[in-house]
FIKE-636652 format. One record per residue: x, y, z of N, C-alpha, C in turn. Coordinates in steps of 0.2 Angstrom, whole numbers, padded with zeros to 4 digits, always signed. Example, Ala and Ser with C-alpha at 12.3 -4.5 7.8 and 13.67 -1.06 7.14 Angstrom:
BEGIN
+0066-0028+0039+0062-0022+0039+0066-0016+0039 +0064-0011+0035+0068-0005+0036+0064+0000+0039 
This chain:
BEGIN
+0009-0096-0074+0006-0102-0073+0005-0106-0078 +0005-0115-0078+0006-0118-0083-0001-0121-0085 -0002-0124-0090-0007-0125-0095-0011-0132-0091 -0007-0135-0086-0010-0141-0082-0014-0140-0078 -0011-0133-0073-0014-0129-0069-0021-0126-0070 -0020-0124-0077-0027-0119-0080-0031-0125-0081 -0031-0132-0084-0035-0135-0084-0038-0140-0077 -0034-0140-0071-0036-0140-0065-0041-0134-0063 -0040-0128-0064-0045-0124-0062-0052-0125-0066 -0052-0127-0071-0058-0127-0075-0062-0131-0072 -0061-0136-0069-0065-0141-0065-0065-0141-0056 -0059-0136-0054-0061-0136-0046-0062-0129-0044 -0065-0128-0039-0067-0122-0035-0061-0117-0033 -0061-0112-0033-0056-0108-0031-0057-0108-0023 -0052-0109-0020-0052-0110-0013-0047-0106-0009 -0048-0103-0006-0043-0097+0000-0044-0099+0006 -0039-0103+0009-0039-0106+0017-0035-0102+0020 -0035-0103+0027-0031-0100+0031-0024-0101+0028 -0021-0095+0030-0012-0094+0029-0007-0096+0034 -0008-0103+0036-0003-0103+0042+0005-0102+0039 +0009-0099+0044+0014-0098+0042+0020-0102+0043 +0019-0106+0049+0024-0108+0053+0029-0105+0056 +0027-0099+0059+0032-0094+0061+0032-0095+0069 +0028-0096+0071+0028-0095+0078+0033-0101+0083 +0035-0105+0081+0040-0109+0085+0044-0113+0080 +0050-0112+0077+0054-0114+0073+0058-0119+0077 +0059-0119+0081+0063-0125+0085+0058-0130+0085 +0052-0131+0085+0048-0137+0083+0048-0141+0076 +0051-0137+0072+0052-0139+0066+0045-0139+0061 +0046-0137+0054+0041-0135+0050+0041-0141+0045 +0033-0143+0044+0032-0149+0040+0038-0148+0035 +0039-0155+0033+0042-0156+0025+0038-0156+0018 +0039-0153+0014+0036-0151+0008+0040-0158+0003 +0037-0163+0001+0040-0168-0004+0045-0171-0001 +0049-0173-0006+0055-0177-0005+0062-0174-0010 +0067-0177-0009+0073-0175-0012+0076-0182-0016 +0075-0181-0023+0078-0187-0027+0085-0185-0029 +0090-0191-0027+0096-0188-0029+0098-0193-0034 +0101-0190-0042+0101-0194-0047+0109-0194-0049 +0112-0190-0047+0119-0189-0050+0124-0186-0044 +0130-0189-0042+0134-0188-0035+0137-0181-0036 +0134-0177-0041+0136-0170-0042+0130-0166-0038 +0125-0170-0037+0120-0167-0034+0122-0164-0027 +0126-0170-0024+0127-0168-0016+0132-0164-0015 +0136-0162-0020+0139-0155-0019+0135-0149-0019 +0130-0148-0021+0124-0143-0022+0120-0143-0016 +0118-0151-0015+0112-0150-0010+0112-0155-0003 +0116-0151+0003+0118-0155+0008+0114-0163+0009 +0118-0167+0012+0114-0173+0013+0108-0173+0018 +0108-0167+0022+0102-0168+0027+0097-0162+0025 +0098-0160+0018+0095-0156+0017+0086-0157+0016 +0080-0154+0017+0074-0154+0017+0072-0148+0015 +0066-0150+0010+0060-0141+0010+0055-0143+0015 +0056-0136+0017+0052-0135+0024+0046-0130+0019 +0041-0133+0022+0033-0129+0021+0034-0124+0024 +0034-0117+0022+0034-0111+0027+0029-0108+0027 +0024-0110+0022+0017-0105+0022+0012-0110+0019 +0006-0109+0019+0001-0112+0013-0005-0110+0013 -0010-0112+0009-0016-0107+0008-0018-0104+0002 -0013-0104-0003-0015-0100-0008-0018-0103-0013 -0019-0100-0018-0024-0102-0023-0019-0106-0029 -0014-0100-0029-0009-0102-0036-0003-0098-0034 +0003-0100-0031+0007-0096-0027+0013-0096-0032 +0016-0090-0035+0022-0088-0042+0026-0083-0038 +0031-0083-0043+0035-0077-0045+0039-0075-0038 +0042-0082-0035+0047-0078-0029+0051-0073-0029 +0053-0069-0026+0058-0065-0026+0060-0061-0020 +0067-0061-0018+0069-0059-0012+0071-0050-0013 +0067-0048-0007+0068-0041-0006+0075-0040+0000 +0079-0038-0004+0086-0037+0001+0084-0031+0007 +0081-0025+0004+0080-0021+0008+0076-0022+0013 +0070-0027+0014+0067-0029+0018+0068-0034+0022 +0072-0038+0020+0075-0045+0020+0067-0050+0021 +0064-0049+0014+0058-0054+0016+0057-0057+0009 +0054-0062+0008+0051-0065+0001+0044-0062-0001 +0043-0061-0007+0038-0058-0010+0036-0063-0014 +0029-0063-0016+0026-0069-0020+0020-0067-0021 +0018-0070-0029+0012-0068-0032+0006-0073-0029 +0000-0072-0029-0005-0076-0029-0010-0075-0035 -0009-0077-0040-0010-0076-0047-0017-0075-0048 -0022-0080-0046-0029-0079-0047-0033-0073-0041 -0027-0074-0034-0031-0068-0030-0028-0061-0033 -0025-0061-0036-0022-0054-0038-0018-0050-0032 -0014-0053-0029-0012-0052-0023-0004-0054-0024 +0001-0049-0021+0007-0049-0019+0008-0050-0011 +0010-0057-0008+0012-0056-0001+0019-0056+0000 +0019-0055+0007+0026-0055+0009+0027-0060+0015 +0033-0064+0015+0035-0068+0021+0040-0065+0024 +0041-0065+0033+0047-0064+0035+0047-0068+0041 +0052-0071+0039+0056-0077+0044+0054-0075+0051 +0050-0079+0055+0047-0077+0062+0043-0072+0062 +0039-0070+0057+0033-0065+0057+0029-0067+0052 +0029-0072+0048+0024-0075+0044+0023-0071+0038 +0018-0072+0035+0014-0070+0029+0010-0063+0029 +0011-0058+0027+0007-0052+0027+0003-0051+0020 -0002-0047+0017-0003-0046+0011+0003-0038+0010 +0005-0039+0005+0011-0034+0002+0008-0030-0004 +0004-0030-0007+0000-0027-0013-0006-0030-0016 -0010-0026-0016-0017-0029-0018-0021-0023-0021 -0022-0021-0028-0023-0027-0033-0015-0028-0035 -0012-0033-0038-0005-0035-0040-0004-0035-0046 -0010-0036-0053-0009-0037-0058-0015-0033-0062 -0020-0033-0059-0027-0030-0063-0030-0025-0060 -0030-0019-0061-0032-0014-0059-0039-0009-0061 -0041-0015-0066-0049-0013-0070-0054-0013-0063 -0059-0010-0063-0066-0010-0059-0070-0017-0061 -0070-0018-0067-0075-0023-0068-0072-0030-0066 -0077-0034-0062-0074-0039-0059-0072-0046-0065 -0068-0049-0063-0066-0054-0069-0063-0061-0065 -0063-0065-0068-0060-0073-0066-0054-0074-0068 -0052-0079-0069-0047-0081-0072-0040-0081-0068 -0034-0078-0072-0029-0077-0068-0027-0069-0069 -0029-0065-0065-0028-0057-0067-0021-0054-0062 -0019-0057-0058-0015-0055-0054-0007-0054-0057 -0002-0052-0053+0004-0051-0056+0007-0060-0056 +0012-0062-0060+0014-0068-0060+0021-0068-0058 +0027-0067-0063+0034-0067-0059+0036-0060-0058 +0039-0060-0053+0042-0054-0048+0050-0055-0049 +0052-0047-0052+0059-0047-0052+0061-0040-0047 +0068-0039-0046+0071-0032-0043+0076-0030-0047 +0074-0023-0048+0079-0020-0053+0085-0018-0050 +0090-0016-0054+0096-0014-0050+0095-0009-0044 +0092-0005-0045+0089+0000-0039+0085-0004-0034 +0083-0010-0034+0080-0012-0029+0071-0011-0028 +0069-0009-0035+0062-0007-0037+0058-0014-0039 +0052-0015-0036+0049-0021-0039+0046-0020-0046 +0049-0025-0050+0045-0026-0056+0039-0031-0058 +0034-0031-0059+0029-0036-0060+0027-0037-0066 +0027-0043-0068+0022-0046-0075+0016-0047-0072 +0012-0042-0077+0005-0042-0073+0001-0045-0080 -0003-0049-0077-0008-0052-0081-0014-0050-0084 -0019-0046-0078-0024-0043-0079-0024-0037-0083 -0017-0033-0082-0017-0025-0085-0012-0026-0090 -0009-0034-0092-0006-0035-0099+0000-0031-0100 +0005-0030-0095+0010-0025-0096+0016-0028-0092 +0021-0025-0091+0026-0026-0087+0026-0018-0083 +0027-0018-0076+0026-0013-0073+0031-0012-0066 +0032-0006-0065+0038-0005-0060+0032-0002-0054 +0034-0004-0048+0031-0002-0043+0034+0005-0038 +0032+0010-0039+0034+0017-0037+0032+0021-0032 +0032+0022-0026+0027+0026-0022+0022+0023-0023 +0020+0016-0023+0013+0014-0022+0010+0014-0028 +0012+0016-0034+0009+0017-0041+0014+0012-0046 +0010+0010-0050+0012+0006-0056+0013+0010-0062 +0019+0010-0063+0023+0014-0069+0023+0009-0074 +0021+0010-0082+0022+0004-0086+0028+0005-0089 +0032-0001-0091+0038-0002-0094+0036-0003-0101 +0029-0009-0102+0030-0011-0109+0023-0015-0109 +0019-0011-0114+0012-0015-0113+0010-0017-0121 +0014-0014-0124+0012-0014-0132+0018-0018-0136 +0018-0022-0142+0023-0021-0147+0019-0020-0155 +0021-0016-0158+0019-0013-0164+0014-0012-0163 +0012-0009-0159+0005-0005-0157+0000-0009-0156 +0001-0016-0154-0004-0021-0151-0002-0024-0144 -0007-0024-0141-0007-0026-0134-0004-0031-0133 +0002-0033-0128+0004-0038-0127-0002-0044-0123 +0000-0049-0123-0004-0054-0121-0007-0054-0113 +0001-0056-0110+0000-0057-0102+0008-0060-0100 +0011-0055-0099+0017-0055-0097+0018-0059-0091 +0022-0065-0092+0022-0070-0086+0029-0070-0083 +0033-0070-0084+0040-0069-0081+0046-0066-0084 +0051-0064-0080+0056-0061-0083+0065-0061-0078 +0069-0059-0082+0075-0059-0079+0079-0052-0081 +0083-0050-0077+0086-0046-0079+0094-0046-0081 +0096-0042-0086+0104-0043-0088+0106-0039-0085 +0114-0038-0082+0117-0035-0079+0119-0028-0083 +0117-0026-0088+0118-0020-0091+0110-0016-0090 +0105-0019-0089+0100-0015-0086+0093-0017-0092 +0094-0022-0096+0089-0024-0101+0087-0030-0096 +0079-0029-0098+0075-0035-0096+0073-0041-0103 +0073-0045-0099+0069-0051-0104+0064-0054-0101 +0059-0054-0105+0053-0057-0102+0048-0061-0107 +0044-0065-0106+0040-0071-0109+0032-0067-0109 +0029-0069-0114+0022-0067-0116+0017-0072-0118 +0016-0077-0114+0012-0083-0115+0003-0080-0116 -0002-0083-0116-0009-0080-0114-0013-0082-0109 -0008-0084-0103-0013-0087-0098-0017-0081-0094 -0016-0075-0095-0020-0070-0092-0026-0069-0094 -0027-0071-0102-0032-0070-0105-0038-0074-0104 -0043-0074-0102-0049-0078-0100-0050-0084-0105 -0048-0084-0111-0049-0089-0115-0042-0091-0119 -0037-0090-0114-0029-0088-0118-0030-0088-0125 -0026-0092-0130-0027-0092-0137-0032-0089-0140 -0038-0093-0138-0044-0092-0142-0047-0085-0139 -0045-0081-0135-0047-0074-0132-0048-0069-0139 -0054-0067-0138-0056-0061-0144-0051-0055-0142 -0049-0054-0136-0046-0048-0133-0037-0050-0136 -0036-0056-0139-0030-0057-0139-0027-0053-0146 -0021-0049-0146-0022-0046-0152-0016-0046-0157 -0010-0050-0153-0005-0053-0156-0007-0061-0159 -0004-0063-0165-0006-0069-0168+0002-0074-0164 +0004-0072-0160+0009-0076-0157+0010-0076-0149 +0015-0080-0146+0016-0079-0139+0024-0079-0140 +0026-0074-0137+0033-0072-0140+0038-0070-0133 +0043-0070-0135+0049-0068-0130+0051-0063-0133 +0052-0058-0127+0055-0051-0129+0062-0048-0123 +0064-0044-0127+0070-0040-0123+0068-0033-0122 +0066-0029-0117+0066-0022-0115+0072-0019-0113 +0074-0015-0120+0080-0014-0118+0081-0006-0112 +0086-0004-0108+0085+0000-0103+0083+0005-0106 +0084+0007-0113+0082+0013-0117+0075+0014-0118 +0070+0009-0116+0064+0006-0118+0062+0006-0124 +0067+0003-0127+0065-0001-0134+0062-0008-0133 +0057-0009-0137+0055-0017-0135+0058-0021-0143 +0061-0025-0141+0061-0031-0147+0059-0037-0145 +0056-0040-0151+0054-0047-0151+0059-0051-0153 +0062-0056-0150+0067-0062-0148+0066-0067-0152 +0060-0070-0151+0057-0075-0156+0049-0077-0153 +0044-0079-0160+0038-0079-0157+0037-0088-0160 +0043-0091-0159+0041-0100-0162+0039-0103-0156 +0041-0102-0149+0039-0107-0144+0031-0105-0144 +0027-0111-0143+0021-0111-0142+0017-0107-0134 +0022-0110-0129+0019-0106-0123+0025-0103-0118 +0029-0100-0120+0036-0096-0117+0032-0096-0109 +0036-0096-0106+0035-0096-0097+0041-0094-0094 +0045-0097-0091+0049-0097-0086+0056-0094-0091 +0059-0089-0087+0066-0088-0091+0072-0085-0086 +0077-0087-0089+0083-0084-0084+0088-0085-0090 +0095-0082-0087+0101-0080-0091+0107-0083-0086 +0111-0087-0090+0117-0091-0086+0121-0084-0083 +0125-0088-0079+0131-0083-0077+0135-0078-0080 +0137-0081-0085+0140-0076-0091+0135-0073-0096 +0130-0073-0095+0124-0070-0100+0124-0070-0107 +0128-0077-0107+0128-0079-0116+0123-0084-0117 +0119-0086-0113+0114-0090-0115+0108-0088-0109 +0101-0088-0115+0095-0087-0112+0092-0094-0112 +0089-0097-0107+0085-0102-0104+0077-0099-0105 +0073-0104-0109+0066-0102-0108+0061-0107-0109 +0057-0108-0104+0054-0114-0102+0048-0115-0107 +0045-0120-0110+0039-0119-0115+0034-0125-0111 +0029-0122-0109+0023-0125-0104+0019-0128-0108 +0020-0132-0115+0016-0135-0118+0016-0143-0117 +0010-0146-0114+0010-0153-0114+0013-0157-0119 +0012-0155-0126+0013-0159-0131+0021-0157-0133 +0024-0152-0131+0032-0150-0132+0034-0147-0126 +0036-0151-0120+0037-0148-0113+0044-0149-0113 +0047-0145-0115+0056-0142-0116+0056-0136-0112 +0063-0136-0109+0067-0130-0110+0073-0129-0116 +0072-0123-0119+0076-0121-0124+0082-0116-0121 +0087-0117-0124+0093-0113-0124+0096-0110-0130 +0097-0101-0129+0097-0097-0134+0105-0094-0133 +0108-0093-0139+0115-0090-0138+0112-0084-0138 +0115-0079-0133+0115-0071-0133+0118-0068-0137 +0118-0064-0142+0122-0060-0146+0125-0054-0142 +0130-0051-0146+0132-0044-0143+0127-0039-0141 +0123-0039-0146+0118-0034-0148+0112-0035-0143 +0111-0042-0139+0106-0042-0135+0101-0046-0136 +0102-0047-0145+0096-0052-0148+0100-0060-0146 +0096-0064-0149+0097-0071-0147+0098-0075-0155 +0102-0080-0154+0103-0084-0161+0098-0090-0160 +0098-0095-0165+0094-0101-0166+0095-0105-0158 +0090-0108-0157+0091-0110-0150+0091-0117-0150 +0092-0121-0145+0094-0128-0146+0089-0131-0141 +0086-0137-0140+0082-0140-0135+0087-0141-0128 +0087-0139-0124+0091-0139-0118+0089-0146-0114 +0083-0148-0113+0081-0153-0109+0073-0154-0111 +0071-0161-0113+0064-0162-0115+0060-0167-0110 +0055-0165-0106+0051-0169-0101+0046-0171-0104 +0043-0170-0111+0037-0172-0113+0036-0178-0111 +0039-0183-0111+0038-0190-0108+0034-0191-0102 +0037-0186-0097+0035-0186-0089+0028-0183-0088 +0026-0179-0093+0019-0175-0093+0012-0180-0092 +0013-0186-0093+0007-0190-0091+0008-0193-0083 +0012-0193-0081+0015-0196-0076+0017-0191-0070 +0018-0185-0071+0020-0181-0067+0017-0174-0065 +0015-0171-0060+0010-0165-0059+0014-0159-0062 +0013-0155-0067+0015-0149-0069+0018-0149-0075 +0021-0143-0078+0023-0141-0085+0030-0138-0084 +0036-0137-0088+0038-0132-0089+0037-0126-0086 +0040-0123-0081+0038-0116-0080+0042-0112-0077 +0044-0109-0071+0049-0104-0069+0055-0108-0068 +0060-0103-0069+0067-0107-0068+0073-0101-0065 +0078-0105-0062+0083-0100-0059+0090-0102-0060 +0094-0099-0061+0103-0102-0062+0106-0101-0054 +0112-0104-0054+0115-0103-0047+0121-0100-0051 +0126-0098-0046+0131-0095-0048+0137-0099-0053 +0137-0106-0053+0140-0112-0056+0137-0112-0063 +0132-0111-0064+0127-0112-0071+0121-0117-0070 +0121-0121-0064+0117-0124-0063+0109-0122-0064 +0105-0128-0066+0099-0123-0069+0094-0127-0064 +0089-0123-0061+0084-0124-0054+0077-0124-0059 +0076-0130-0062+0069-0127-0066+0064-0130-0064 +0057-0128-0063+0049-0131-0061+0047-0135-0067 +0045-0140-0067+0043-0143-0070+0039-0150-0069 +0037-0155-0074+0034-0161-0071+0036-0164-0064 +0034-0165-0059+0036-0168-0053+0039-0163-0050 +0041-0157-0050+0044-0152-0045+0049-0149-0048 +0054-0146-0044+0061-0142-0047+0067-0146-0047 +0068-0148-0053+0073-0151-0058+0080-0148-0057 +0085-0150-0054+0093-0147-0056+0095-0151-0061 +0098-0147-0065+0102-0148-0072+0109-0146-0073 +0115-0151-0072+0121-0145-0076+0120-0140-0081 +0125-0138-0082+0126-0133-0086+0125-0138-0094 +0127-0141-0093+0128-0146-0100+0121-0150-0100 +0117-0151-0097+0110-0151-0098+0108-0160-0095 +0114-0160-0089+0112-0168-0086+0107-0167-0079 +0103-0171-0080+0099-0172-0072+0102-0174-0067 +0103-0168-0063+0106-0171-0057+0102-0173-0051 +0097-0170-0051+0092-0172-0045+0085-0168-0046 +0081-0170-0041+0074-0165-0041+0071-0165-0033 +0069-0159-0033+0064-0158-0027+0058-0160-0030 +0056-0166-0027+0049-0168-0030+0044-0166-0024 +0042-0160-0025+0036-0156-0022+0030-0162-0020 +0028-0166-0027+0021-0169-0026+0015-0164-0029 +0017-0157-0030+0012-0153-0032+0015-0151-0039 +0010-0148-0042+0011-0144-0048+0014-0137-0046 +0023-0138-0048+0025-0133-0045+0027-0126-0051 +0026-0120-0048+0027-0115-0053+0033-0113-0054 +0037-0111-0048+0042-0107-0049+0048-0107-0044 +0053-0105-0045+0058-0104-0037+0063-0097-0038 +0066-0097-0034+0069-0090-0033+0075-0091-0027 +0081-0088-0027+0084-0086-0021+0083-0082-0017 +0085-0083-0010+0085-0078-0006+0089-0078+0001 +0087-0075+0005+0092-0074+0011+0100-0072+0011 +0104-0077+0010+0111-0074+0010+0112-0077+0001 +0108-0079-0001+0108-0083-0008+0109-0089-0009 +0110-0093-0004+0111-0098-0005+0104-0103-0001 +0100-0100+0000+0092-0102+0001+0088-0102-0006 +0084-0107-0007+0079-0108-0013+0073-0107-0010 +0068-0104-0013+0063-0103-0012+0059-0106-0016 +0053-0111-0016+0048-0114-0021+0040-0111-0019 +0038-0110-0025+0032-0108-0025+0028-0116-0029 +0024-0120-0025+0021-0126-0026+0013-0125-0025 +0009-0125-0030+0003-0124-0030+0002-0120-0024 -0002-0121-0019-0005-0119-0013+0001-0118-0008 +0008-0121-0008+0013-0120-0003+0018-0116-0005 +0022-0115+0000+0028-0111-0002+0033-0115+0001 +0039-0116+0000+0045-0120+0001+0051-0118+0003 +0055-0119+0007+0062-0115+0007+0066-0122+0009 +0072-0123+0006+0078-0126+0005+0084-0123+0006 +0089-0124+0011+0096-0122+0011+0101-0126+0008 +0104-0123+0003+0109-0126-0002+0116-0125-0001 +0121-0128-0004+0129-0126-0003+0131-0122-0010 +0124-0120-0014+0127-0115-0019+0124-0108-0018 +0126-0103-0021+0122-0098-0021+0120-0096-0028 +0113-0093-0028+0110-0090-0033+0114-0083-0038 +0114-0084-0045+0116-0079-0048+0114-0073-0047 +0120-0067-0045+0116-0062-0043+0118-0060-0036 +0119-0065-0033+0121-0064-0024+0127-0065-0023 
């Protein structure tokens, strides 16, 4: 969840309405989520001329972390404040997949307790960034197995999003959004918000603590570049870091700066994904922005909502979008990394 959404939740009541999934009769067409803005001719090779973002489900508090489950051919996504992972199947709609998803404690709590980013490991097991339990965990046999919850003996803040390297290492971000008072929470044990690498061996390495609000994270197709979103309205940027042979990262550079957009568009840099050709699909102010590997802004899926994340699914050429209370789907001419 990004800071602009956090500010909204402090003044707006939590609302969970009915969950229409538009599954009954696709022949009638689903409603459209926002518009598509074409800024560069290269965008047309990625997004068909007749493409539109379908609104396939809505009624959530804050939807996040979309990931495709190939085994069940379904989309899984988090509702962070509701501490729930939902499952969507085309033609069947939405059902509760997992609750609780991120906070397993007994004491009632508000804020953002649930899971945020969701990823599948190489064995097809669901791995969750859990805000409330302040850990990265794997779901096995209906139980959570902790993968990482401490760095140098101190509890993590609230892991937010992750991406797997082909060698089995997990890269993830750890901002403070799951803590009730964020950076000012007395339970915050680390004096920074970090980006980490969890090696397949279980060793946890801090990669950088220089980003103020690290959030979405992705690897380039050749796995030589790590992209990290910074959800800070004062420095709303995406960073690109070179990945070294040992899995750590070198000095980063600003990939794209959206700070000027923050005052006029909803959202902040948040979740992001990469296609097989290295184009970035990055949620940020205004929707999902598509960038070339060189950092050229090609176009935008302008959802009209604060947009949290996106993920590949179906045959790999479908992009699912979590935009506040809604879930969108758009079919493209490109395929996601890993499909």
